Biopython code that builds the backbone (N, CA, C, O; Angstrom):
import numpy as np
from Bio.PDB.StructureBuilder import StructureBuilder

atoms = [
    (1, "MET", "N", (5.527, -10.737, -5.374)),
    (1, "MET", "CA", (4.907, -10.284, -4.488)),
    (1, "MET", "C", (5.718, -9.118, -3.883)),
    (1, "MET", "O", (6.849, -9.158, -3.399)),
    (2, "ALA", "N", (5.106, -8.353, -3.984)),
    (2, "ALA", "CA", (5.705, -6.887, -3.561)),
    (2, "ALA", "C", (5.851, -6.904, -2.112)),
    (2, "ALA", "O", (5.160, -7.634, -1.402)),
    (3, "ALA", "N", (7.017, -5.863, -1.523)),
    (3, "ALA", "CA", (7.024, -5.906, -0.532)),
    (3, "ALA", "C", (7.221, -4.323, 0.198)),
    (3, "ALA", "O", (7.819, -3.407, -0.366)),
    (4, "LEU", "N", (6.687, -4.234, 1.349)),
    (4, "LEU", "CA", (6.623, -2.571, 1.714)),
    (4, "LEU", "C", (8.122, -2.243, 2.254)),
    (4, "LEU", "O", (8.795, -2.997, 2.957)),
    (5, "ASP", "N", (8.447, -1.149, 1.848)),
    (5, "ASP", "CA", (9.896, -0.844, 2.493)),
    (5, "ASP", "C", (9.555, -0.491, 4.076)),
    (5, "ASP", "O", (8.625, 0.238, 4.421)),
    (6, "GLU", "N", (10.494, -1.156, 4.981)),
    (6, "GLU", "CA", (10.572, -0.644, 6.396)),
    (6, "GLU", "C", (10.392, 0.617, 6.873)),
    (6, "GLU", "O", (9.685, 0.749, 7.873)),
    (7, "ALA", "N", (11.049, 1.882, 6.195)),
    (7, "ALA", "CA", (11.105, 3.145, 6.443)),
    (7, "ALA", "C", (9.736, 3.531, 6.050)),
    (7, "ALA", "O", (9.066, 4.279, 6.763)),
    (8, "MET", "N", (9.232, 2.972, 4.772)),
    (8, "MET", "CA", (7.950, 4.060, 4.733)),
    (8, "MET", "C", (6.657, 3.342, 5.449)),
    (8, "MET", "O", (5.533, 3.844, 5.468)),
    (9, "ALA", "N", (6.997, 2.135, 6.010)),
    (9, "ALA", "CA", (6.107, 1.545, 6.791)),
    (9, "ALA", "C", (5.864, 2.355, 8.113)),
    (9, "ALA", "O", (4.759, 2.658, 8.565)),
    (10, "GLU", "N", (7.009, 2.634, 8.620)),
    (10, "GLU", "CA", (7.368, 3.509, 9.696)),
    (10, "GLU", "C", (7.013, 5.009, 9.739)),
    (10, "GLU", "O", (6.902, 5.709, 10.746)),
    (11, "GLU", "N", (6.846, 5.388, 8.357)),
    (11, "GLU", "CA", (6.259, 6.772, 8.508)),
    (11, "GLU", "C", (4.908, 6.745, 8.440)),
    (11, "GLU", "O", (4.329, 7.749, 8.853)),
    (12, "CYS", "N", (4.088, 5.609, 7.911)),
    (12, "CYS", "CA", (2.759, 5.857, 7.689)),
    (12, "CYS", "C", (2.294, 5.472, 9.524)),
    (12, "CYS", "O", (1.422, 6.084, 10.140)),
    (13, "GLY", "N", (3.080, 4.411, 10.050)),
    (13, "GLY", "CA", (2.711, 4.190, 11.276)),
    (13, "GLY", "C", (1.306, 4.634, 11.829)),
    (13, "GLY", "O", (0.345, 4.260, 11.156)),
    (14, "GLU", "N", (1.074, 5.293, 12.832)),
    (14, "GLU", "CA", (-0.149, 5.413, 13.496)),
    (14, "GLU", "C", (-0.672, 6.500, 13.169)),
    (14, "GLU", "O", (-1.784, 6.609, 13.686)),
    (15, "GLY", "N", (-0.361, 7.434, 12.493)),
    (15, "GLY", "CA", (-0.784, 8.886, 12.443)),
    (15, "GLY", "C", (-1.506, 8.987, 11.040)),
    (15, "GLY", "O", (-0.980, 8.166, 10.289)),
    (16, "GLY", "N", (-2.177, 9.454, 10.618)),
    (16, "GLY", "CA", (-2.939, 10.081, 9.214)),
    (16, "GLY", "C", (-3.211, 8.614, 8.561)),
    (16, "GLY", "O", (-3.068, 7.505, 9.077)),
    (17, "ARG", "N", (-3.631, 8.955, 7.319)),
    (17, "ARG", "CA", (-4.340, 7.931, 6.487)),
    (17, "ARG", "C", (-3.076, 7.131, 5.933)),
    (17, "ARG", "O", (-2.283, 7.756, 5.228)),
    (18, "GLY", "N", (-2.861, 5.895, 6.186)),
    (18, "GLY", "CA", (-1.933, 4.747, 5.578)),
    (18, "GLY", "C", (-2.353, 3.516, 5.996)),
    (18, "GLY", "O", (-3.459, 3.213, 6.443)),
    (19, "PRO", "N", (-1.437, 2.858, 5.827)),
    (19, "PRO", "CA", (-1.892, 1.326, 6.074)),
    (19, "PRO", "C", (-1.748, 1.023, 7.724)),
    (19, "PRO", "O", (-0.898, 1.513, 8.468)),
    (20, "THR", "N", (-2.362, 0.479, 7.933)),
    (20, "THR", "CA", (-2.164, -0.089, 9.591)),
    (20, "THR", "C", (-3.055, -1.628, 9.479)),
    (20, "THR", "O", (-3.569, -2.171, 8.501)),
    (21, "GLN", "N", (-2.989, -1.996, 10.763)),
    (21, "GLN", "CA", (-3.017, -3.244, 10.879)),
    (21, "GLN", "C", (-4.546, -4.083, 10.326)),
    (21, "GLN", "O", (-4.788, -5.275, 10.136)),
    (22, "ALA", "N", (-5.319, -2.939, 10.197)),
    (22, "ALA", "CA", (-6.661, -2.997, 9.856)),
    (22, "ALA", "C", (-6.614, -2.984, 8.117)),
    (22, "ALA", "O", (-7.594, -3.446, 7.532)),
    (23, "ASP", "N", (-5.880, -2.643, 7.609)),
    (23, "ASP", "CA", (-5.436, -2.007, 6.120)),
    (23, "ASP", "C", (-4.739, -3.275, 4.990)),
    (23, "ASP", "O", (-3.763, -3.975, 5.260)),
    (24, "ILE", "N", (-5.277, -3.304, 4.123)),
    (24, "ILE", "CA", (-4.198, -4.189, 3.249)),
    (24, "ILE", "C", (-4.177, -3.300, 1.915)),
    (24, "ILE", "O", (-5.169, -2.767, 1.420)),
    (25, "LEU", "N", (-2.810, -3.235, 1.400)),
    (25, "LEU", "CA", (-2.693, -2.567, -0.039)),
    (25, "LEU", "C", (-2.188, -3.566, -0.687)),
    (25, "LEU", "O", (-1.342, -4.330, -0.222)),
    (26, "ILE", "N", (-2.793, -3.642, -2.088)),
    (26, "ILE", "CA", (-2.236, -4.878, -2.787)),
    (26, "ILE", "C", (-1.943, -4.222, -3.989)),
    (26, "ILE", "O", (-2.783, -3.476, -4.493)),
    (27, "ASP", "N", (-0.473, -4.476, -4.687)),
    (27, "ASP", "CA", (0.036, -3.736, -5.770)),
    (27, "ASP", "C", (-0.373, -4.156, -6.902)),
    (27, "ASP", "O", (-0.032, -5.318, -7.123)),
    (28, "LEU", "N", (-1.194, -3.483, -8.007)),
    (28, "LEU", "CA", (-1.724, -3.879, -9.052)),
    (28, "LEU", "C", (-0.682, -4.086, -9.992)),
    (28, "LEU", "O", (-0.890, -4.853, -10.932)),
    (29, "GLY", "N", (0.597, -3.410, -9.850)),
    (29, "GLY", "CA", (1.942, -3.808, -10.558)),
    (29, "GLY", "C", (1.378, -3.314, -12.066)),
    (29, "GLY", "O", (1.458, -4.048, -13.051)),
    (30, "ASP", "N", (0.722, -1.790, -12.105)),
    (30, "ASP", "CA", (0.682, -1.158, -13.414)),
    (30, "ASP", "C", (1.391, 0.022, -13.586)),
    (30, "ASP", "O", (1.803, 0.565, -12.560)),
    (31, "GLU", "N", (1.587, 0.456, -14.489)),
    (31, "GLU", "CA", (2.119, 1.883, -14.862)),
    (31, "GLU", "C", (2.012, 2.735, -14.059)),
    (31, "GLU", "O", (2.910, 3.439, -13.596)),
    (32, "ALA", "N", (0.723, 2.748, -13.784)),
    (32, "ALA", "CA", (0.055, 4.325, -13.201)),
    (32, "ALA", "C", (0.233, 3.990, -11.360)),
    (32, "ALA", "O", (-0.267, 4.657, -10.455)),
    (33, "TRP", "N", (1.016, 2.873, -11.246)),
    (33, "TRP", "CA", (1.286, 2.810, -9.656)),
    (33, "TRP", "C", (0.032, 2.637, -8.696)),
    (33, "TRP", "O", (0.148, 2.804, -7.481)),
    (34, "GLN", "N", (-1.206, 2.285, -9.316)),
    (34, "GLN", "CA", (-2.379, 1.940, -8.852)),
    (34, "GLN", "C", (-2.122, 0.692, -7.533)),
    (34, "GLN", "O", (-1.156, -0.068, -7.471)),
    (35, "ALA", "N", (-3.222, 0.758, -6.607)),
    (35, "ALA", "CA", (-3.131, -0.329, -5.586)),
    (35, "ALA", "C", (-4.693, -0.791, -4.977)),
    (35, "ALA", "O", (-5.630, -0.012, -5.151)),
    (36, "VAL", "N", (-4.815, -1.534, -4.568)),
    (36, "VAL", "CA", (-6.156, -2.047, -4.277)),
    (36, "VAL", "C", (-6.150, -1.780, -2.587)),
    (36, "VAL", "O", (-5.223, -2.196, -1.891)),
    (37, "GLU", "N", (-6.986, -1.240, -2.184)),
    (37, "GLU", "CA", (-6.785, -0.960, -0.503)),
    (37, "GLU", "C", (-8.021, -1.482, 0.097)),
    (37, "GLU", "O", (-9.132, -1.136, -0.303)),
    (38, "ILE", "N", (-7.797, -2.460, 1.222)),
    (38, "ILE", "CA", (-9.023, -3.294, 1.786)),
    (38, "ILE", "C", (-8.693, -2.778, 2.987)),
    (38, "ILE", "O", (-7.546, -2.664, 3.419)),
    (39, "ASP", "N", (-9.948, -2.384, 3.668)),
    (39, "ASP", "CA", (-10.314, -2.247, 5.186)),
    (39, "ASP", "C", (-11.684, -2.314, 5.530)),
    (39, "ASP", "O", (-12.439, -2.720, 4.646)),
    (40, "ALA", "N", (-12.254, -1.946, 6.820)),
    (40, "ALA", "CA", (-13.400, -2.441, 7.325)),
    (40, "ALA", "C", (-14.431, -1.926, 6.611)),
    (40, "ALA", "O", (-15.623, -2.091, 6.871)),
    (41, "THR", "N", (-14.015, -1.356, 5.790)),
    (41, "THR", "CA", (-15.582, -0.189, 4.930)),
    (41, "THR", "C", (-15.579, -1.122, 3.505)),
    (41, "THR", "O", (-16.474, -0.926, 2.683)),
    (42, "GLY", "N", (-14.856, -1.826, 3.331)),
    (42, "GLY", "CA", (-14.714, -2.706, 1.819)),
    (42, "GLY", "C", (-13.362, -2.199, 0.987)),
    (42, "GLY", "O", (-12.321, -1.873, 1.557)),
    (43, "TRP", "N", (-13.522, -2.190, -0.224)),
    (43, "TRP", "CA", (-12.244, -2.580, -1.080)),
    (43, "TRP", "C", (-12.369, -1.294, -1.935)),
    (43, "TRP", "O", (-13.445, -0.701, -2.004)),
    (44, "ARG", "N", (-11.187, -0.840, -2.630)),
    (44, "ARG", "CA", (-11.231, 0.378, -3.921)),
    (44, "ARG", "C", (-9.869, 0.355, -4.343)),
    (44, "ARG", "O", (-8.889, 0.007, -3.684)),
    (45, "VAL", "N", (-9.920, 0.762, -5.510)),
    (45, "VAL", "CA", (-8.936, 0.996, -6.352)),
    (45, "VAL", "C", (-8.269, 2.484, -6.300)),
    (45, "VAL", "O", (-8.879, 3.355, -6.919)),
    (46, "ILE", "N", (-7.221, 2.810, -5.702)),
    (46, "ILE", "CA", (-6.377, 4.026, -5.393)),
    (46, "ILE", "C", (-5.547, 4.355, -6.526)),
    (46, "ILE", "O", (-4.867, 3.413, -6.934)),
    (47, "ASP", "N", (-5.432, 5.411, -7.116)),
    (47, "ASP", "CA", (-4.435, 5.829, -7.716)),
    (47, "ASP", "C", (-3.451, 6.098, -7.160)),
    (47, "ASP", "O", (-2.455, 5.524, -7.602)),
    (48, "GLU", "N", (-3.228, 7.083, -5.937)),
    (48, "GLU", "CA", (-2.147, 7.498, -5.270)),
    (48, "GLU", "C", (-1.808, 6.733, -3.948)),
    (48, "GLU", "O", (-1.901, 7.342, -2.882)),
    (49, "PRO", "N", (-1.508, 5.723, -3.970)),
    (49, "PRO", "CA", (-1.224, 5.064, -2.557)),
    (49, "PRO", "C", (-0.040, 5.708, -1.966)),
    (49, "PRO", "O", (0.871, 6.279, -2.566)),
    (50, "LEU", "N", (-0.193, 5.525, -0.656)),
    (50, "LEU", "CA", (0.716, 6.742, 0.329)),
    (50, "LEU", "C", (2.150, 5.640, 0.411)),
    (50, "LEU", "O", (3.185, 6.103, 0.889)),
    (51, "VAL", "N", (2.128, 4.547, 0.041)),
    (51, "VAL", "CA", (3.358, 3.865, -0.038)),
    (51, "VAL", "C", (3.414, 3.433, -1.620)),
    (51, "VAL", "O", (2.447, 3.249, -2.359)),
    (52, "ARG", "N", (5.045, 3.302, -1.992)),
    (52, "ARG", "CA", (5.093, 2.715, -3.163)),
    (52, "ARG", "C", (5.904, 1.319, -2.786)),
    (52, "ARG", "O", (6.478, 1.177, -1.706)),
    (53, "PHE", "N", (5.879, 0.497, -3.632)),
    (53, "PHE", "CA", (6.081, -1.213, -3.369)),
    (53, "PHE", "C", (7.573, -1.173, -4.084)),
    (53, "PHE", "O", (7.959, -0.589, -5.096)),
    (54, "ARG", "N", (7.992, -1.704, -3.502)),
    (54, "ARG", "CA", (9.602, -2.378, -4.108)),
    (54, "ARG", "C", (9.193, -3.803, -4.961)),
    (54, "ARG", "O", (8.338, -4.589, -4.555)),
    (55, "VAL", "N", (9.660, -3.909, -5.717)),
    (55, "VAL", "CA", (9.320, -5.351, -6.459)),
    (55, "VAL", "C", (10.673, -5.597, -6.896)),
    (55, "VAL", "O", (11.354, -4.972, -7.709)),
    (56, "SER", "N", (10.935, -6.615, -6.213)),
    (56, "SER", "CA", (11.911, -7.898, -6.183)),
    (56, "SER", "C", (12.232, -8.396, -7.677)),
    (56, "SER", "O", (11.275, -8.591, -8.425)),
    (57, "SER", "N", (13.616, -8.620, -8.169)),
    (57, "SER", "CA", (13.667, -9.335, -9.448)),
    (57, "SER", "C", (13.316, -10.785, -9.242)),
    (57, "SER", "O", (12.852, -11.409, -10.197)),
    (58, "GLN", "N", (13.476, -11.312, -8.208)),
    (58, "GLN", "CA", (13.390, -12.879, -7.908)),
    (58, "GLN", "C", (11.904, -13.222, -8.196)),
    (58, "GLN", "O", (11.499, -14.376, -8.058)),
]
sb = StructureBuilder()
sb.init_structure("model")
sb.init_model(0)
sb.init_chain("A")
sb.init_seg("    ")
for serial, (resi, resn, name, xyz) in enumerate(atoms, 1):
    if name == "N":
        sb.init_residue(resn, " ", resi, " ")
    sb.init_atom(name, np.array(xyz, "f"), 0.0, 1.0, " ", f" {name:<3s}", serial, name[0])
structure = sb.get_structure()
């Protein structure tokens, strides 16, 4: 599972569009860096998530 980098999470914070407590981002792990974004309005595949996931080799 991918983990959100703490520095990036702080940058997204409360202002602007980005992950909040109501949003869930799921990394699709593809070469295009796509993710699934889930919020109160539904879900969608997004081509350019505002965060990049760090993938562990473990």
